[in-house]
PDB file of N, CA, C and O in Angstrom:
ATOM      1  N   UNK A   1       0.838  -1.169   0.000  1.00  0.00           N
ATOM      2  CA  UNK A   1       0.000   0.000   0.000  1.00  0.00           C
ATOM      3  C   UNK A   1       0.890   1.241   0.000  1.00  0.00           C
ATOM      4  O   UNK A   1       1.842   1.330   0.775  1.00  0.00           O
ATOM      5  N   UNK A   2       0.582   2.174  -0.852  1.00  0.00           N
ATOM      6  CA  UNK A   2       1.267   3.462  -0.854  1.00  0.00           C
ATOM      7  C   UNK A   2       0.303   4.511  -0.347  1.00  0.00           C
ATOM      8  O   UNK A   2      -0.859   4.552  -0.753  1.00  0.00           O
ATOM      9  N   UNK A   3       0.784   5.350   0.534  1.00  0.00           N
ATOM     10  CA  UNK A   3      -0.029   6.438   1.063  1.00  0.00           C
ATOM     11  C   UNK A   3       0.733   7.726   0.831  1.00  0.00           C
ATOM     12  O   UNK A   3       1.946   7.707   0.619  1.00  0.00           O
ATOM     13  N   UNK A   4       0.031   8.838   0.869  1.00  0.00           N
ATOM     14  CA  UNK A   4       0.647  10.120   0.613  1.00  0.00           C
ATOM     15  C   UNK A   4       0.337  11.068   1.762  1.00  0.00           C
ATOM     16  O   UNK A   4      -0.757  11.035   2.325  1.00  0.00           O
ATOM     17  N   UNK A   5       1.292  11.901   2.104  1.00  0.00           N
ATOM     18  CA  UNK A   5       1.096  12.920   3.126  1.00  0.00           C
ATOM     19  C   UNK A   5       1.913  14.138   2.723  1.00  0.00           C
ATOM     20  O   UNK A   5       2.716  14.065   1.793  1.00  0.00           O
ATOM     21  N   UNK A   6       1.716  15.256   3.414  1.00  0.00           N
ATOM     22  CA  UNK A   6       2.417  16.500   3.090  1.00  0.00           C
ATOM     23  C   UNK A   6       3.151  17.009   4.312  1.00  0.00           C
ATOM     24  O   UNK A   6       2.627  16.964   5.425  1.00  0.00           O
ATOM     25  N   UNK A   7       4.352  17.488   4.107  1.00  0.00           N
ATOM     26  CA  UNK A   7       5.160  18.068   5.178  1.00  0.00           C
ATOM     27  C   UNK A   7       4.627  19.469   5.475  1.00  0.00           C
ATOM     28  O   UNK A   7       4.490  20.287   4.565  1.00  0.00           O
ATOM     29  N   UNK A   8       4.325  19.749   6.755  1.00  0.00           N
ATOM     30  CA  UNK A   8       3.806  21.059   7.137  1.00  0.00           C
ATOM     31  C   UNK A   8       4.945  22.068   7.270  1.00  0.00           C
ATOM     32  O   UNK A   8       6.118  21.699   7.214  1.00  0.00           O
ATOM     33  N   UNK A   9       4.599  23.326   7.445  1.00  0.00           N
ATOM     34  CA  UNK A   9       5.598  24.386   7.632  1.00  0.00           C
ATOM     35  C   UNK A   9       6.430  24.137   8.891  1.00  0.00           C
ATOM     36  O   UNK A   9       7.567  24.599   8.981  1.00  0.00           O
ATOM     37  N   UNK A  10       5.871  23.412   9.860  1.00  0.00           N
ATOM     38  CA  UNK A  10       6.595  23.090  11.098  1.00  0.00           C
ATOM     39  C   UNK A  10       7.385  21.793  10.981  1.00  0.00           C
ATOM     40  O   UNK A  10       7.975  21.352  11.967  1.00  0.00           O
ATOM     41  N   UNK A  11       7.413  21.170   9.804  1.00  0.00           N
ATOM     42  CA  UNK A  11       8.147  19.925   9.624  1.00  0.00           C
ATOM     43  C   UNK A  11       7.390  18.703  10.100  1.00  0.00           C
ATOM     44  O   UNK A  11       7.991  17.656  10.340  1.00  0.00           O
ATOM     45  N   UNK A  12       6.071  18.824  10.241  1.00  0.00           N
ATOM     46  CA  UNK A  12       5.264  17.717  10.733  1.00  0.00           C
ATOM     47  C   UNK A  12       4.587  16.990   9.579  1.00  0.00           C
ATOM     48  O   UNK A  12       4.271  17.588   8.550  1.00  0.00           O
ATOM     49  N   UNK A  13       4.369  15.686   9.768  1.00  0.00           N
ATOM     50  CA  UNK A  13       3.608  14.907   8.794  1.00  0.00           C
ATOM     51  C   UNK A  13       2.497  14.175   9.524  1.00  0.00           C
ATOM     52  O   UNK A  13       2.614  13.860  10.708  1.00  0.00           O
ATOM     53  N   UNK A  14       1.425  13.910   8.808  1.00  0.00           N
ATOM     54  CA  UNK A  14       0.318  13.131   9.352  1.00  0.00           C
ATOM     55  C   UNK A  14       0.377  11.760   8.697  1.00  0.00           C
ATOM     56  O   UNK A  14       0.407  11.649   7.471  1.00  0.00           O
ATOM     57  N   UNK A  15       0.393  10.722   9.518  1.00  0.00           N
ATOM     58  CA  UNK A  15       0.342   9.361   8.989  1.00  0.00           C
ATOM     59  C   UNK A  15      -1.128   9.032   8.763  1.00  0.00           C
ATOM     60  O   UNK A  15      -1.925   9.093   9.699  1.00  0.00           O
ATOM     61  N   UNK A  16      -1.499   8.683   7.526  1.00  0.00           N
ATOM     62  CA  UNK A  16      -2.915   8.430   7.225  1.00  0.00           C
ATOM     63  C   UNK A  16      -3.523   7.379   8.162  1.00  0.00           C
ATOM     64  O   UNK A  16      -2.852   6.442   8.594  1.00  0.00           O
ATOM     65  N   UNK A  17      -4.809   7.566   8.459  1.00  0.00           N
ATOM     66  CA  UNK A  17      -5.498   6.712   9.428  1.00  0.00           C
ATOM     67  C   UNK A  17      -5.434   5.233   9.063  1.00  0.00           C
ATOM     68  O   UNK A  17      -5.209   4.392   9.934  1.00  0.00           O
ATOM     69  N   UNK A  18      -5.630   4.905   7.791  1.00  0.00           N
ATOM     70  CA  UNK A  18      -5.602   3.481   7.428  1.00  0.00           C
ATOM     71  C   UNK A  18      -4.234   2.861   7.684  1.00  0.00           C
ATOM     72  O   UNK A  18      -4.147   1.682   8.027  1.00  0.00           O
ATOM     73  N   UNK A  19      -3.165   3.638   7.521  1.00  0.00           N
ATOM     74  CA  UNK A  19      -1.820   3.138   7.809  1.00  0.00           C
ATOM     75  C   UNK A  19      -1.633   2.995   9.321  1.00  0.00           C
ATOM     76  O   UNK A  19      -1.086   1.996   9.787  1.00  0.00           O
ATOM     77  N   UNK A  20      -2.090   3.997  10.088  1.00  0.00           N
ATOM     78  CA  UNK A  20      -1.997   3.907  11.561  1.00  0.00           C
ATOM     79  C   UNK A  20      -2.748   2.689  12.071  1.00  0.00           C
ATOM     80  O   UNK A  20      -2.262   1.962  12.938  1.00  0.00           O
ATOM     81  N   UNK A  21      -3.932   2.476  11.526  1.00  0.00           N
ATOM     82  CA  UNK A  21      -4.737   1.323  11.948  1.00  0.00           C
ATOM     83  C   UNK A  21      -4.054   0.007  11.597  1.00  0.00           C
ATOM     84  O   UNK A  21      -4.021  -0.913  12.414  1.00  0.00           O
ATOM     85  N   UNK A  22      -3.510  -0.088  10.386  1.00  0.00           N
ATOM     86  CA  UNK A  22      -2.852  -1.310   9.942  1.00  0.00           C
ATOM     87  C   UNK A  22      -1.653  -1.644  10.824  1.00  0.00           C
ATOM     88  O   UNK A  22      -1.400  -2.812  11.116  1.00  0.00           O
ATOM     89  N   UNK A  23      -0.910  -0.608  11.252  1.00  0.00           N
ATOM     90  CA  UNK A  23       0.287  -0.818  12.059  1.00  0.00           C
ATOM     91  C   UNK A  23       0.009  -0.793  13.559  1.00  0.00           C
ATOM     92  O   UNK A  23       0.907  -1.050  14.361  1.00  0.00           O
ATOM     93  N   UNK A  24      -1.221  -0.488  13.939  1.00  0.00           N
ATOM     94  CA  UNK A  24      -1.556  -0.442  15.360  1.00  0.00           C
ATOM     95  C   UNK A  24      -0.934   0.750  16.077  1.00  0.00           C
ATOM     96  O   UNK A  24      -0.642   0.670  17.270  1.00  0.00           O
ATOM     97  N   UNK A  25      -0.728   1.856  15.362  1.00  0.00           N
ATOM     98  CA  UNK A  25      -0.145   3.047  15.973  1.00  0.00           C
ATOM     99  C   UNK A  25      -1.219   3.828  16.712  1.00  0.00           C
ATOM    100  O   UNK A  25      -2.348   3.954  16.239  1.00  0.00           O
ATOM    101  N   UNK A  26      -0.859   4.346  17.865  1.00  0.00           N
ATOM    102  CA  UNK A  26      -1.799   5.098  18.696  1.00  0.00           C
ATOM    103  C   UNK A  26      -1.156   6.421  19.090  1.00  0.00           C
ATOM    104  O   UNK A  26       0.066   6.556  19.028  1.00  0.00           O
ATOM    105  N   UNK A  27      -1.966   7.402  19.497  1.00  0.00           N
ATOM    106  CA  UNK A  27      -1.389   8.674  19.953  1.00  0.00           C
ATOM    107  C   UNK A  27      -0.354   8.431  21.048  1.00  0.00           C
ATOM    108  O   UNK A  27      -0.573   7.637  21.963  1.00  0.00           O
ATOM    109  N   UNK A  28       0.765   9.121  20.940  1.00  0.00           N
ATOM    110  CA  UNK A  28       1.835   8.959  21.911  1.00  0.00           C
ATOM    111  C   UNK A  28       2.860   7.904  21.519  1.00  0.00           C
ATOM    112  O   UNK A  28       3.903   7.784  22.161  1.00  0.00           O
ATOM    113  N   UNK A  29       2.571   7.139  20.469  1.00  0.00           N
ATOM    114  CA  UNK A  29       3.509   6.113  20.000  1.00  0.00           C
ATOM    115  C   UNK A  29       4.819   6.784  19.593  1.00  0.00           C
ATOM    116  O   UNK A  29       4.814   7.778  18.867  1.00  0.00           O
ATOM    117  N   UNK A  30       5.931   6.243  20.060  1.00  0.00           N
ATOM    118  CA  UNK A  30       7.250   6.779  19.711  1.00  0.00           C
ATOM    119  C   UNK A  30       7.715   6.108  18.425  1.00  0.00           C
ATOM    120  O   UNK A  30       7.662   4.885  18.297  1.00  0.00           O
ATOM    121  N   UNK A  31       8.175   6.926  17.466  1.00  0.00           N
ATOM    122  CA  UNK A  31       8.684   6.427  16.198  1.00  0.00           C
ATOM    123  C   UNK A  31      10.147   6.810  16.067  1.00  0.00           C
ATOM    124  O   UNK A  31      10.519   7.951  16.341  1.00  0.00           O
ATOM    125  N   UNK A  32      10.976   5.869  15.654  1.00  0.00           N
ATOM    126  CA  UNK A  32      12.357   6.180  15.317  1.00  0.00           C
ATOM    127  C   UNK A  32      12.367   6.728  13.904  1.00  0.00           C
ATOM    128  O   UNK A  32      11.700   6.185  13.024  1.00  0.00           O
ATOM    129  N   UNK A  33      13.120   7.803  13.672  1.00  0.00           N
ATOM    130  CA  UNK A  33      13.241   8.414  12.353  1.00  0.00           C
ATOM    131  C   UNK A  33      14.611   8.027  11.808  1.00  0.00           C
ATOM    132  O   UNK A  33      15.642   8.413  12.359  1.00  0.00           O
ATOM    133  N   UNK A  34      14.611   7.255  10.713  1.00  0.00           N
ATOM    134  CA  UNK A  34      15.852   6.699  10.177  1.00  0.00           C
ATOM    135  C   UNK A  34      16.042   7.206   8.741  1.00  0.00           C
ATOM    136  O   UNK A  34      15.259   6.860   7.856  1.00  0.00           O
ATOM    137  N   UNK A  35      17.089   8.033   8.504  1.00  0.00           N
ATOM    138  CA  UNK A  35      17.370   8.455   7.124  1.00  0.00           C
ATOM    139  C   UNK A  35      17.800   7.241   6.300  1.00  0.00           C
ATOM    140  O   UNK A  35      18.662   6.472   6.725  1.00  0.00           O
ATOM    141  N   UNK A  36      17.199   7.072   5.124  1.00  0.00           N
ATOM    142  CA  UNK A  36      17.522   5.920   4.277  1.00  0.00           C
ATOM    143  C   UNK A  36      17.533   6.341   2.818  1.00  0.00           C
ATOM    144  O   UNK A  36      16.514   6.786   2.290  1.00  0.00           O
ATOM    145  N   UNK A  37      18.653   6.207   2.177  1.00  0.00           N
ATOM    146  CA  UNK A  37      18.780   6.385   0.731  1.00  0.00           C
ATOM    147  C   UNK A  37      17.856   7.397   0.090  1.00  0.00           C
ATOM    148  O   UNK A  37      17.052   7.034  -0.769  1.00  0.00           O
ATOM    149  N   UNK A  38      17.947   8.642   0.480  1.00  0.00           N
ATOM    150  CA  UNK A  38      17.128   9.681  -0.128  1.00  0.00           C
ATOM    151  C   UNK A  38      15.728   9.781   0.455  1.00  0.00           C
ATOM    152  O   UNK A  38      14.911  10.553  -0.047  1.00  0.00           O
ATOM    153  N   UNK A  39      15.435   9.030   1.492  1.00  0.00           N
ATOM    154  CA  UNK A  39      14.120   9.069   2.122  1.00  0.00           C
ATOM    155  C   UNK A  39      14.232   8.914   3.620  1.00  0.00           C
ATOM    156  O   UNK A  39      15.320   8.988   4.190  1.00  0.00           O
ATOM    157  N   UNK A  40      13.104   8.702   4.243  1.00  0.00           N
ATOM    158  CA  UNK A  40      13.045   8.563   5.694  1.00  0.00           C
ATOM    159  C   UNK A  40      12.174   7.364   6.031  1.00  0.00           C
ATOM    160  O   UNK A  40      11.100   7.181   5.458  1.00  0.00           O
ATOM    161  N   UNK A  41      12.647   6.550   6.967  1.00  0.00           N
ATOM    162  CA  UNK A  41      11.866   5.430   7.477  1.00  0.00           C
ATOM    163  C   UNK A  41      11.383   5.798   8.866  1.00  0.00           C
ATOM    164  O   UNK A  41      12.181   6.175   9.724  1.00  0.00           O
ATOM    165  N   UNK A  42      10.083   5.691   9.093  1.00  0.00           N
ATOM    166  CA  UNK A  42       9.521   5.879  10.436  1.00  0.00           C
ATOM    167  C   UNK A  42       9.245   4.487  10.977  1.00  0.00           C
ATOM    168  O   UNK A  42       8.400   3.760  10.454  1.00  0.00           O
ATOM    169  N   UNK A  43       9.965   4.124  12.029  1.00  0.00           N
ATOM    170  CA  UNK A  43       9.854   2.768  12.574  1.00  0.00           C
ATOM    171  C   UNK A  43       9.337   2.847  14.007  1.00  0.00           C
ATOM    172  O   UNK A  43       9.962   3.480  14.858  1.00  0.00           O
ATOM    173  N   UNK A  44       8.186   2.203  14.282  1.00  0.00           N
ATOM    174  CA  UNK A  44       7.661   2.234  15.649  1.00  0.00           C
ATOM    175  C   UNK A  44       8.621   1.563  16.615  1.00  0.00           C
ATOM    176  O   UNK A  44       9.173   0.502  16.323  1.00  0.00           O
ATOM    177  N   UNK A  45       8.813   2.186  17.759  1.00  0.00           N
ATOM    178  CA  UNK A  45       9.598   1.541  18.820  1.00  0.00           C
ATOM    179  C   UNK A  45       8.754   0.432  19.396  1.00  0.00           C
ATOM    180  O   UNK A  45       7.526   0.511  19.421  1.00  0.00           O
ATOM    181  N   UNK A  46       9.430  -0.606  19.859  1.00  0.00           N
ATOM    182  CA  UNK A  46       8.705  -1.717  20.471  1.00  0.00           C
ATOM    183  C   UNK A  46       7.990  -1.229  21.717  1.00  0.00           C
ATOM    184  O   UNK A  46       8.547  -0.505  22.543  1.00  0.00           O
ATOM    185  N   UNK A  47       6.765  -1.640  21.821  1.00  0.00           N
ATOM    186  CA  UNK A  47       6.005  -1.308  23.014  1.00  0.00           C
ATOM    187  C   UNK A  47       6.451  -2.220  24.143  1.00  0.00           C
ATOM    188  O   UNK A  47       6.674  -3.413  23.935  1.00  0.00           O
ATOM    189  N   UNK A  48       6.578  -1.674  25.305  1.00  0.00           N
ATOM    190  CA  UNK A  48       6.967  -2.491  26.459  1.00  0.00           C
ATOM    191  C   UNK A  48       5.806  -3.379  26.851  1.00  0.00           C
ATOM    192  O   UNK A  48       4.649  -2.958  26.864  1.00  0.00           O
ATOM    193  N   UNK A  49       6.140  -4.612  27.169  1.00  0.00           N
ATOM    194  CA  UNK A  49       5.098  -5.594  27.457  1.00  0.00           C
ATOM    195  C   UNK A  49       4.526  -5.445  28.861  1.00  0.00           C
ATOM    196  O   UNK A  49       3.429  -5.926  29.144  1.00  0.00           O
ATOM    197  N   UNK A  50       5.271  -4.776  29.740  1.00  0.00           N
ATOM    198  CA  UNK A  50       4.830  -4.681  31.118  1.00  0.00           C
ATOM    199  C   UNK A  50       5.217  -5.892  31.937  1.00  0.00           C
ATOM    200  O   UNK A  50       4.941  -5.955  33.135  1.00  0.00           O
ATOM    201  N   UNK A  51       5.873  -6.879  31.275  1.00  0.00           N
ATOM    202  CA  UNK A  51       6.297  -8.082  31.995  1.00  0.00           C
ATOM    203  C   UNK A  51       7.710  -7.893  32.534  1.00  0.00           C
ATOM    204  O   UNK A  51       8.520  -7.170  31.953  1.00  0.00           O
ATOM    205  N   UNK A  52       7.986  -8.539  33.628  1.00  0.00           N
ATOM    206  CA  UNK A  52       9.319  -8.469  34.214  1.00  0.00           C
ATOM    207  C   UNK A  52      10.279  -9.353  33.423  1.00  0.00           C
ATOM    208  O   UNK A  52       9.856 -10.191  32.626  1.00  0.00           O
ATOM    209  N   UNK A  53      11.570  -9.155  33.652  1.00  0.00           N
ATOM    210  CA  UNK A  53      12.593  -9.977  33.010  1.00  0.00           C
ATOM    211  C   UNK A  53      12.347 -11.450  33.320  1.00  0.00           C
ATOM    212  O   UNK A  53      12.425 -12.297  32.431  1.00  0.00           O
ATOM    213  N   UNK A  54      12.050 -11.752  34.582  1.00  0.00           N
ATOM    214  CA  UNK A  54      11.816 -13.146  34.981  1.00  0.00           C
ATOM    215  C   UNK A  54      10.624 -13.750  34.241  1.00  0.00           C
ATOM    216  O   UNK A  54      10.671 -14.912  33.836  1.00  0.00           O
ATOM    217  N   UNK A  55       9.555 -12.968  34.062  1.00  0.00           N
ATOM    218  CA  UNK A  55       8.387 -13.473  33.334  1.00  0.00           C
ATOM    219  C   UNK A  55       8.729 -13.741  31.867  1.00  0.00           C
ATOM    220  O   UNK A  55       8.292 -14.739  31.293  1.00  0.00           O
ATOM    221  N   UNK A  56       9.508 -12.849  31.271  1.00  0.00           N
ATOM    222  CA  UNK A  56       9.909 -13.030  29.882  1.00  0.00           C
ATOM    223  C   UNK A  56      10.773 -14.280  29.743  1.00  0.00           C
ATOM    224  O   UNK A  56      10.564 -15.088  28.838  1.00  0.00           O
ATOM    225  N   UNK A  57      11.746 -14.437  30.646  1.00  0.00           N
ATOM    226  CA  UNK A  57      12.619 -15.610  30.594  1.00  0.00           C
ATOM    227  C   UNK A  57      11.836 -16.903  30.812  1.00  0.00           C
ATOM    228  O   UNK A  57      12.131 -17.915  30.177  1.00  0.00           O
ATOM    229  N   UNK A  58      10.857 -16.881  31.690  1.00  0.00           N
ATOM    230  CA  UNK A  58      10.032 -18.057  31.929  1.00  0.00           C
ATOM    231  C   UNK A  58       9.304 -18.457  30.640  1.00  0.00           C
ATOM    232  O   UNK A  58       9.193 -19.642  30.327  1.00  0.00           O
ATOM    233  N   UNK A  59       8.809 -17.460  29.895  1.00  0.00           N
ATOM    234  CA  UNK A  59       8.146 -17.734  28.621  1.00  0.00           C
ATOM    235  C   UNK A  59       9.093 -18.321  27.590  1.00  0.00           C
ATOM    236  O   UNK A  59       8.720 -19.220  26.837  1.00  0.00           O
ATOM    237  N   UNK A  60      10.318 -17.814  27.555  1.00  0.00           N
ATOM    238  CA  UNK A  60      11.319 -18.346  26.625  1.00  0.00           C
ATOM    239  C   UNK A  60      11.658 -19.781  26.983  1.00  0.00           C
ATOM    240  O   UNK A  60      11.711 -20.653  26.116  1.00  0.00           O
ATOM    241  N   UNK A  61      11.888 -20.020  28.270  1.00  0.00           N
ATOM    242  CA  UNK A  61      12.240 -21.382  28.720  1.00  0.00           C
ATOM    243  C   UNK A  61      11.121 -22.378  28.430  1.00  0.00           C
ATOM    244  O   UNK A  61      11.386 -23.553  28.176  1.00  0.00           O
ATOM    245  N   UNK A  62       9.881 -21.917  28.468  1.00  0.00           N
ATOM    246  CA  UNK A  62       8.753 -22.806  28.213  1.00  0.00           C
ATOM    247  C   UNK A  62       8.718 -23.247  26.749  1.00  0.00           C
ATOM    248  O   UNK A  62       8.150 -24.293  26.434  1.00  0.00           O
ATOM    249  N   UNK A  63       9.314 -22.467  25.857  1.00  0.00           N
ATOM    250  CA  UNK A  63       9.293 -22.790  24.428  1.00  0.00           C
ATOM    251  C   UNK A  63      10.517 -23.577  23.980  1.00  0.00           C
ATOM    252  O   UNK A  63      10.477 -24.237  22.942  1.00  0.00           O
ATOM    253  N   UNK A  64      11.592 -23.519  24.737  1.00  0.00           N
ATOM    254  CA  UNK A  64      12.843 -24.150  24.328  1.00  0.00           C
ATOM    255  C   UNK A  64      13.128 -25.321  25.253  1.00  0.00           C
ATOM    256  O   UNK A  64      13.177 -25.174  26.474  1.00  0.00           O
ATOM    257  N   UNK A  65      13.314 -26.484  24.647  1.00  0.00           N
ATOM    258  CA  UNK A  65      13.613 -27.676  25.430  1.00  0.00           C
ATOM    259  C   UNK A  65      15.002 -28.159  25.027  1.00  0.00           C
ATOM    260  O   UNK A  65      15.227 -28.509  23.869  1.00  0.00           O
ATOM    261  N   UNK A  66      15.925 -28.180  25.971  1.00  0.00           N
ATOM    262  CA  UNK A  66      17.277 -28.679  25.742  1.00  0.00           C
ATOM    263  C   UNK A  66      17.483 -29.871  26.655  1.00  0.00           C
ATOM    264  O   UNK A  66      17.406 -29.748  27.877  1.00  0.00           O
ATOM    265  N   UNK A  67      17.744 -31.020  26.061  1.00  0.00           N
ATOM    266  CA  UNK A  67      17.873 -32.241  26.854  1.00  0.00           C
ATOM    267  C   UNK A  67      19.302 -32.736  26.927  1.00  0.00           C
ATOM    268  O   UNK A  67      19.545 -33.861  27.364  1.00  0.00           O
ATOM    269  N   UNK A  68      20.253 -31.914  26.504  1.00  0.00           N
ATOM    270  CA  UNK A  68      21.651 -32.323  26.535  1.00  0.00           C
ATOM    271  C   UNK A  68      22.285 -32.011  27.875  1.00  0.00           C
ATOM    272  O   UNK A  68      21.615 -31.549  28.798  1.00  0.00           O
ATOM    273  N   UNK A  69      23.586 -32.266  27.978  1.00  0.00           N
ATOM    274  CA  UNK A  69      24.296 -31.987  29.230  1.00  0.00           C
ATOM    275  C   UNK A  69      24.458 -30.483  29.437  1.00  0.00           C
ATOM    276  O   UNK A  69      24.376 -29.702  28.489  1.00  0.00           O
ATOM    277  N   UNK A  70      24.686 -30.093  30.680  1.00  0.00           N
ATOM    278  CA  UNK A  70      24.953 -28.694  30.985  1.00  0.00           C
ATOM    279  C   UNK A  70      26.232 -28.259  30.288  1.00  0.00           C
ATOM    280  O   UNK A  70      27.174 -29.038  30.142  1.00  0.00           O
ATOM    281  N   UNK A  71      26.249 -26.990  29.856  1.00  0.00           N
ATOM    282  CA  UNK A  71      27.407 -26.442  29.152  1.00  0.00           C
ATOM    283  C   UNK A  71      27.856 -25.198  29.901  1.00  0.00           C
ATOM    284  O   UNK A  71      27.041 -24.351  30.268  1.00  0.00           O
ATOM    285  N   UNK A  72      29.161 -25.096  30.124  1.00  0.00           N
ATOM    286  CA  UNK A  72      29.687 -23.940  30.853  1.00  0.00           C
ATOM    287  C   UNK A  72      29.782 -22.724  29.932  1.00  0.00           C
ATOM    288  O   UNK A  72      29.763 -22.850  28.707  1.00  0.00           O
ATOM    289  N   UNK A  73      29.883 -21.563  30.539  1.00  0.00           N
ATOM    290  CA  UNK A  73      30.074 -20.325  29.776  1.00  0.00           C
ATOM    291  C   UNK A  73      31.353 -20.418  28.948  1.00  0.00           C
ATOM    292  O   UNK A  73      31.381 -19.976  27.800  1.00  0.00           O
ATOM    293  N   UNK A  74      32.401 -20.982  29.516  1.00  0.00           N
ATOM    294  CA  UNK A  74      33.670 -21.122  28.794  1.00  0.00           C
ATOM    295  C   UNK A  74      33.489 -21.966  27.536  1.00  0.00           C
ATOM    296  O   UNK A  74      34.013 -21.632  26.473  1.00  0.00           O
ATOM    297  N   UNK A  75      32.732 -23.080  27.668  1.00  0.00           N
ATOM    298  CA  UNK A  75      32.482 -23.931  26.501  1.00  0.00           C
ATOM    299  C   UNK A  75      31.659 -23.193  25.449  1.00  0.00           C
ATOM    300  O   UNK A  75      31.907 -23.331  24.251  1.00  0.00           O
ATOM    301  N   UNK A  76      30.688 -22.416  25.895  1.00  0.00           N
ATOM    302  CA  UNK A  76      29.889 -21.625  24.959  1.00  0.00           C
ATOM    303  C   UNK A  76      30.769 -20.614  24.222  1.00  0.00           C
ATOM    304  O   UNK A  76      30.694 -20.489  23.000  1.00  0.00           O
ATOM    305  N   UNK A  77      31.606 -19.894  24.980  1.00  0.00           N
ATOM    306  CA  UNK A  77      32.488 -18.896  24.367  1.00  0.00           C
ATOM    307  C   UNK A  77      33.436 -19.536  23.364  1.00  0.00           C
ATOM    308  O   UNK A  77      33.681 -18.981  22.293  1.00  0.00           O
ATOM    309  N   UNK A  78      33.965 -20.692  23.708  1.00  0.00           N
ATOM    310  CA  UNK A  78      34.891 -21.401  22.822  1.00  0.00           C
ATOM    311  C   UNK A  78      34.192 -21.806  21.523  1.00  0.00           C
ATOM    312  O   UNK A  78      34.747 -21.647  20.436  1.00  0.00           O
ATOM    313  N   UNK A  79      32.988 -22.322  21.642  1.00  0.00           N
ATOM    314  CA  UNK A  79      32.229 -22.736  20.457  1.00  0.00           C
ATOM    315  C   UNK A  79      31.893 -21.538  19.578  1.00  0.00           C
ATOM    316  O   UNK A  79      32.001 -21.614  18.354  1.00  0.00           O
ATOM    317  N   UNK A  80      31.490 -20.441  20.195  1.00  0.00           N
ATOM    318  CA  UNK A  80      31.186 -19.222  19.434  1.00  0.00           C
ATOM    319  C   UNK A  80      32.423 -18.732  18.700  1.00  0.00           C
ATOM    320  O   UNK A  80      32.350 -18.372  17.525  1.00  0.00           O
ATOM    321  N   UNK A  81      33.565 -18.717  19.390  1.00  0.00           N
ATOM    322  CA  UNK A  81      34.816 -18.273  18.768  1.00  0.00           C
ATOM    323  C   UNK A  81      35.187 -19.172  17.592  1.00  0.00           C
ATOM    324  O   UNK A  81      35.629 -18.674  16.555  1.00  0.00           O
ATOM    325  N   UNK A  82      35.017 -20.485  17.735  1.00  0.00           N
ATOM    326  CA  UNK A  82      35.333 -21.414  16.651  1.00  0.00           C
ATOM    327  C   UNK A  82      34.447 -21.156  15.430  1.00  0.00           C
ATOM    328  O   UNK A  82      34.936 -21.100  14.302  1.00  0.00           O
ATOM    329  N   UNK A  83      33.151 -21.001  15.663  1.00  0.00           N
ATOM    330  CA  UNK A  83      32.229 -20.763  14.549  1.00  0.00           C
ATOM    331  C   UNK A  83      32.486 -19.401  13.906  1.00  0.00           C
ATOM    332  O   UNK A  83      32.375 -19.254  12.688  1.00  0.00           O
ATOM    333  N   UNK A  84      32.822 -18.422  14.712  1.00  0.00           N
ATOM    334  CA  UNK A  84      33.140 -17.086  14.198  1.00  0.00           C
ATOM    335  C   UNK A  84      34.358 -17.179  13.276  1.00  0.00           C
ATOM    336  O   UNK A  84      34.371 -16.584  12.198  1.00  0.00           O
ATOM    337  N   UNK A  85      35.375 -17.922  13.700  1.00  0.00           N
ATOM    338  CA  UNK A  85      36.612 -18.057  12.910  1.00  0.00           C
ATOM    339  C   UNK A  85      36.339 -18.801  11.606  1.00  0.00           C
ATOM    340  O   UNK A  85      36.960 -18.502  10.586  1.00  0.00           O
ATOM    341  N   UNK A  86      35.422 -19.759  11.624  1.00  0.00           N
ATOM    342  CA  UNK A  86      35.120 -20.559  10.425  1.00  0.00           C
ATOM    343  C   UNK A  86      34.187 -19.848   9.453  1.00  0.00           C
ATOM    344  O   UNK A  86      34.078 -20.251   8.295  1.00  0.00           O
ATOM    345  N   UNK A  87      33.523 -18.806   9.905  1.00  0.00           N
ATOM    346  CA  UNK A  87      32.478 -18.189   9.087  1.00  0.00           C
ATOM    347  C   UNK A  87      33.002 -17.208   8.054  1.00  0.00           C
ATOM    348  O   UNK A  87      32.207 -16.677   7.278  1.00  0.00           O
ATOM    349  N   UNK A  88      34.292 -16.942   8.005  1.00  0.00           N
ATOM    350  CA  UNK A  88      34.827 -16.126   6.915  1.00  0.00           C
ATOM    351  C   UNK A  88      35.318 -14.770   7.356  1.00  0.00           C
ATOM    352  O   UNK A  88      35.330 -14.431   8.539  1.00  0.00           O
ATOM    353  N   UNK A  89      35.728 -13.999   6.346  1.00  0.00           N
ATOM    354  CA  UNK A  89      36.318 -12.677   6.527  1.00  0.00           C
ATOM    355  C   UNK A  89      35.314 -11.709   7.141  1.00  0.00           C
ATOM    356  O   UNK A  89      34.149 -11.680   6.744  1.00  0.00           O
ATOM    357  N   UNK A  90      35.761 -10.925   8.100  1.00  0.00           N
ATOM    358  CA  UNK A  90      34.929  -9.924   8.763  1.00  0.00           C
ATOM    359  C   UNK A  90      35.381  -8.503   8.404  1.00  0.00           C
ATOM    360  O   UNK A  90      35.134  -7.562   9.158  1.00  0.00           O
ATOM    361  N   UNK A  91      36.041  -8.354   7.258  1.00  0.00           N
ATOM    362  CA  UNK A  91      36.597  -7.052   6.898  1.00  0.00           C
ATOM    363  C   UNK A  91      35.553  -5.971   6.723  1.00  0.00           C
ATOM    364  O   UNK A  91      35.878  -4.787   6.816  1.00  0.00           O
ATOM    365  N   UNK A  92      34.288  -6.348   6.469  1.00  0.00           N
ATOM    366  CA  UNK A  92      33.244  -5.346   6.253  1.00  0.00           C
ATOM    367  C   UNK A  92      32.572  -4.877   7.537  1.00  0.00           C
ATOM    368  O   UNK A  92      31.698  -4.010   7.490  1.00  0.00           O
ATOM    369  N   UNK A  93      32.963  -5.434   8.687  1.00  0.00           N
ATOM    370  CA  UNK A  93      32.353  -5.036   9.955  1.00  0.00           C
ATOM    371  C   UNK A  93      33.018  -3.853  10.446  1.00  0.00           C
ATOM    372  O   UNK A  93      32.662  -3.342  11.508  1.00  0.00           O
TER     373      UNK A  93
END
């Protein structure tokens, strides 16, 4: 869908109602303004869920089942480093 709006003298734009409705935008919604290749991207910031870190982690743990042996942080770091080294040149980072 393409929508059209006009920049006001104060530098403000109105996001058309059908676009706001489609994206679930509400008054007070914070948007990140990202310059992109001759244009601007307005990206809604993630809304906070109101859940605590522990509640979020509990939800993640409920979806992921790992039945293998316990792995230490050192073993995790070593595996990550090995895969990073095998994945190729990082000159563009």
